[in-house]
C-alpha positions in Angstrom: 94.3 101.3 108.3 91.5 102.7 106.1 89.0 104.7 108.1 90.4 103.8 111.5 90.3 106.6 114.0 93.1 107.4 116.4 91.0 108.5 119.4 90.2 105.4 121.5 88.8 107.3 124.5 85.2 107.1 123.4 83.2 104.6 121.3 81.8 107.2 118.9 82.7 110.3 116.9 80.1 113.0 116.6 79.8 115.9 114.1 77.5 118.6 115.5 75.6 121.1 113.3 73.0 123.7 114.2 69.7 124.2 112.5 69.5 120.8 110.9 66.8 118.0 110.9 69.0 115.3 109.5 71.2 112.8 111.4 73.6 110.6 109.5 74.6 107.4 111.3 77.5 105.1 110.4 77.4 101.9 112.5 80.5 100.3 111.0 82.7 103.4 110.5 85.9 102.1 112.2 88.1 99.0 112.3 89.6 100.1 115.6 90.1 97.5 118.4 91.5 98.8 121.7 95.0 97.5 122.5 93.8 95.4 125.5 92.0 93.0 123.0 95.2 92.4 121.0 93.4 92.7 117.6 91.2 89.8 118.7 94.0 87.6 117.4 93.6 88.7 113.8 96.2 90.0 111.3 96.4 93.6 110.3 95.5 92.6 106.8 92.2 91.0 107.9 91.4 93.9 110.1 91.6 96.2 107.0 89.0 94.1 105.2 85.2 94.3 105.1 84.7 91.8 107.9 86.1 94.4 110.3 84.3 97.5 109.1 82.4 99.1 106.2 85.2 100.3 103.9 84.7 103.9 102.8 81.5 104.4 104.8 83.1 106.8 107.3 84.6 109.1 104.6 81.3 109.0 102.7 79.4 109.9 105.8 81.6 112.8 106.7 81.4 114.2 103.2 77.6 113.9 103.0 77.4 115.5 106.4 79.1 118.6 105.1 77.1 118.7 101.9 73.8 118.3 103.7 74.6 120.4 106.8 73.7 117.3 108.8 74.8 116.0 112.2 76.5 112.7 112.2 77.4 109.9 114.7 80.0 107.4 113.7 81.1 104.3 115.6 84.7 104.2 116.8 85.2 100.5 117.2 85.2 97.5 114.9 82.0 95.4 114.4 84.2 92.4 115.3 84.5 93.8 118.9 80.7 94.2 119.1 78.2 95.0 116.3 76.1 98.1 117.2 73.7 97.2 114.3 72.3 94.2 116.2 70.1 93.8 119.2 71.8 92.8 122.5 70.2 89.3 122.3 71.2 88.7 118.7 73.6 85.7 118.4 75.7 87.7 115.9 76.2 90.6 118.3 79.8 89.3 118.9 80.9 87.2 116.0 82.9 84.0 116.6 83.1 83.4 112.9 83.0 86.1 110.2 83.0 85.2 106.4 84.5 81.8 107.1 87.2 83.3 109.4 87.5 82.3 113.1 87.7 85.3 115.4 90.1 84.0 118.1 89.4 86.7 120.6 85.7 86.0 120.4 85.7 82.3 120.2 85.5 81.6 123.9 84.2 85.0 125.1 82.8 84.9 128.6 79.4 86.4 129.7 81.3 88.9 131.8 83.4 90.1 128.8 80.2 90.3 126.7 78.6 92.5 129.3 81.7 94.8 129.5 81.7 95.3 125.7 78.0 96.1 125.8 78.5 98.6 128.6 81.7 100.3 127.2 81.0 100.4 123.5 77.5 99.4 122.4 75.5 101.2 125.1 77.5 104.4 124.9 77.2 104.5 121.1 73.4 104.1 121.2 73.0 106.5 124.1 74.7 109.2 122.0 72.3 108.6 119.1 69.4 108.7 121.6 70.7 111.9 123.1 70.8 113.7 119.7 67.3 112.5 118.8 65.9 113.6 122.2 67.6 117.0 121.8 66.1 117.5 118.4 62.6 116.5 119.5 62.9 118.8 122.5 63.4 121.6 119.9 60.2 120.5 118.2 62.1 119.1 115.2 61.5 115.6 114.0 64.9 114.2 113.0 65.4 112.3 109.8 67.8 109.4 110.3 70.0 108.3 107.4 72.2 105.2 108.0 75.3 104.7 105.8 76.8 101.3 105.1 79.0 99.7 102.4 79.0 96.1 101.1 81.4 94.0 99.0 81.0 93.3 95.3 81.8 89.6 95.8 80.6 87.5 98.7 81.3 83.8 98.9 81.9 83.4 95.1 78.7 85.3 94.3 79.0 88.6 92.4 76.5 91.2 93.6 75.2 93.4 90.7 74.0 96.3 92.8 76.1 99.5 93.2 73.8 101.5 95.5 71.1 99.9 97.5 68.2 101.3 99.5 67.1 99.4 102.6 63.9 100.0 104.4 61.2 98.5 106.6 57.6 99.7 106.4 58.1 103.4 106.5 58.8 104.3 102.9 58.6 108.1 103.1 62.2 108.4 102.1 63.0 105.1 100.5 60.2 105.1 97.8 60.9 108.5 96.3 64.7 108.0 96.6 64.6 104.7 94.8 62.5 106.3 92.1 64.9 109.2 91.7 67.9 106.8 91.5 66.4 104.4 89.1 65.2 107.2 86.8 68.8 108.4 86.5 69.9 105.0 85.2 73.4 106.0 86.5 74.0 103.2 88.9 72.5 99.7 89.4 70.1 100.2 92.3 69.1 97.6 94.8 65.8 97.5 96.7 66.4 95.7 100.1 69.4 94.0 98.5 71.9 92.5 99.3 70.3 92.8 102.8 66.8 93.4 104.1 66.1 96.7 105.8 64.1 95.2 108.6 66.0 93.5 111.4 64.4 93.7 114.9 66.7 95.5 117.3 69.1 97.0 114.7 70.0 100.6 114.8 67.2 102.0 112.7 64.6 99.8 114.3 65.7 100.9 117.8 65.9 104.6 117.1 63.6 105.3 114.1 61.0 102.5 113.3 60.0 102.0 116.9 59.3 105.7 117.5 57.9 106.6 114.1 60.8 108.7 112.8 61.5 109.0 109.1 64.6 107.0 108.0 66.4 105.1 105.4 69.5 102.9 105.1 71.9 103.3 102.2 74.3 100.7 101.1 77.1 101.5 98.7 79.4 99.0 97.0 82.7 99.5 98.8 84.9 99.6 95.7 83.0 102.8 94.6 84.0 104.6 97.8 87.4 103.0 98.7 89.2 106.3 98.0 88.7 110.0 98.4 87.6 110.7 94.8 85.1 107.9 94.9 83.7 109.2 98.2 83.4 112.7 96.8 81.5 111.4 93.7 79.0 109.3 95.6 78.6 111.9 98.4 77.7 114.6 95.9 75.3 112.3 94.1 73.5 110.9 97.1 73.4 114.2 99.0 71.7 115.8 96.0 69.1 113.1 95.7 68.4 113.0 99.4 67.9 116.7 99.5 65.5 116.5 96.6 63.5 113.9 98.5 63.5 115.8 101.8 62.6 119.2 100.2 59.8 117.6 98.2 58.3 115.9 101.2 58.9 118.4 104.0 55.4 118.2 105.5 55.2 114.4 105.5 58.7 114.1 106.9 58.1 116.5 109.7 55.7 114.2 111.4 56.1 111.2 113.7 54.2 108.3 112.1 53.9 104.7 113.1 54.2 102.3 110.2 54.9 99.1 112.1 57.6 96.7 111.1 58.1 93.6 108.9 60.7 92.2 111.2 60.0 89.2 113.5 
């Protein structure tokens, strides 16, 4: 099923590289649900769709990781099990409904099961991100966090015009020049904090980057553009080149911890 991983022994996959200051993060890389949850009562078809994971995002992340000589951490569980890109007190942490579909295995979830999912999946995923960041800082390197997501072209009868979108909060050290490069190319329709906002208190980048002043950006790619290997190769080459242009042109500014605050509430 798409980007599903076979290893269910740990809630993340990590790609390690030496001598790099970039860390790619893919929160919704996998549609895997451990057998004990019986697919949360959903069909295989539904688990292969966007409500379960970000189609193409894992393949894109791995390819960009190689092109940029970057480390990467990818989730190894479906967002329907628990969404790592939410705070633990967010009501959408474990979705009972997703895109008009009832999630049977979540509908009557107990507090105990919620705590177990937080402990076994959510916390371990975030601890691994924290460990990599801490290791980098201990080596006197300020890591640059790049989060990779994908979105659907059509959502509830509305067609989204964007093909690649850049999401950001208050720190625009990467987002501003990246948007400029992408728009000047006139190759893709570029979104700026569309179709989502880049500031959600308690999400992955808020937790690991915004709150501690690390440079970061979130990139959303329309999933039909990266649904297969060729599409992933094309977008990976394009985005990696643009990101490296931004990073190389702003090395001094991106090598510092800076507090910009947040627009989230």
